[in-house]
C-alpha positions as CSV (number, residue, x, y, z in Angstrom):
1,X,-1.6,-5.0,-12.5
2,X,1.5,-4.7,-14.6
3,X,3.6,-1.5,-14.3
4,X,7.0,-0.9,-16.3
5,X,9.9,-0.5,-13.8
6,X,11.1,2.6,-13.9
7,X,8.6,4.3,-11.9
8,X,9.4,6.6,-9.2
9,X,6.4,8.3,-7.7
10,X,3.2,6.3,-7.0
11,X,-0.5,8.0,-5.7
12,X,-2.3,5.7,-4.2
13,X,-6.1,6.5,-3.7
14,X,-8.3,4.9,-1.4
15,X,-12.2,4.6,-2.0
16,X,-13.8,2.4,0.8
17,X,-17.1,3.2,-0.8
18,X,-16.8,1.4,-3.7
19,X,-14.0,-0.7,-1.9
20,X,-10.9,0.0,-4.6
21,X,-7.7,1.4,-4.8
22,X,-6.3,3.2,-7.5
23,X,-2.2,4.3,-8.2
24,X,-1.0,6.4,-10.8
25,X,2.8,6.0,-11.4
26,X,5.0,9.0,-12.6
27,X,8.5,9.1,-13.5
28,X,11.6,10.8,-11.2
29,X,11.3,13.7,-13.6
30,X,7.5,13.7,-13.0
31,X,8.2,14.5,-9.2
32,X,6.1,17.6,-9.6
33,X,3.4,16.3,-11.3
34,X,2.9,13.7,-8.6
35,X,2.7,15.9,-6.1
36,X,0.6,18.7,-7.7
37,X,-2.2,15.5,-8.2
38,X,-1.6,14.6,-4.7
39,X,-2.2,17.8,-3.6
40,X,-5.3,17.9,-5.6
41,X,-6.8,14.6,-4.6
42,X,-6.3,15.9,-1.0
43,X,-8.0,19.2,-1.3
44,X,-11.1,17.3,-3.0
45,X,-11.7,14.6,-0.3
46,X,-11.1,17.0,3.0
47,X,-13.3,16.1,5.5
48,X,-14.3,12.7,3.9
49,X,-13.3,9.5,5.9
50,X,-14.1,7.3,3.4
51,X,-11.4,7.9,1.3
52,X,-7.4,8.6,1.5
53,X,-4.8,9.3,-0.7
54,X,-0.9,8.8,-0.3
55,X,2.3,9.7,-2.4
56,X,4.7,7.2,-2.0
57,X,8.7,7.4,-3.6
58,X,9.9,3.9,-4.4
59,X,12.7,3.0,-7.0
60,X,10.3,0.3,-8.6
61,X,6.9,-1.3,-8.3
62,X,8.6,-3.9,-6.8
63,X,9.8,-2.2,-4.3
64,X,6.7,-0.5,-3.7
65,X,4.6,-3.9,-3.1
66,X,7.4,-4.9,-0.6
67,X,7.8,-1.7,1.6
68,X,3.4,-1.7,1.2
69,X,2.5,-5.4,1.0
70,X,-0.8,-4.4,2.6
71,X,-2.0,-2.0,-0.7
72,X,-1.7,-5.3,-2.9
73,X,-2.6,-8.1,-0.6
74,X,-6.8,-8.7,-0.6
75,X,-7.9,-4.7,-0.9
76,X,-11.4,-6.3,1.3
77,X,-9.5,-7.2,4.0
78,X,-7.2,-3.7,4.1
79,X,-10.5,-1.8,3.6
80,X,-12.3,-3.6,6.4
81,X,-9.3,-2.9,8.3
82,X,-8.4,0.8,7.2
83,X,-12.0,1.9,8.1
84,X,-12.2,0.1,11.6
85,X,-9.1,2.6,12.4
86,X,-11.0,5.5,10.4
87,X,-13.9,5.5,13.1
88,X,-11.8,5.1,16.0
89,X,-9.6,7.9,15.0
90,X,-13.1,10.6,14.4
């Protein structure tokens, strides 16, 4: 995945059923748009433990990868661990 280096906000959507992560990036000036998308996805997945969404601010994709390396590693391993955690919580 290659993103331009001037992104500021990232919405990461985890779907454990399909075992995939979708990343949507926003420019700094699109902060309200990023928050709106995050809120809409939160409402859509409310109560569904197979899904998760996060809104992350980062200077660029490189910094995002440094701060959250687990999202960019082997997603199968990450999803397995997240499922274990979600089952313990619920």
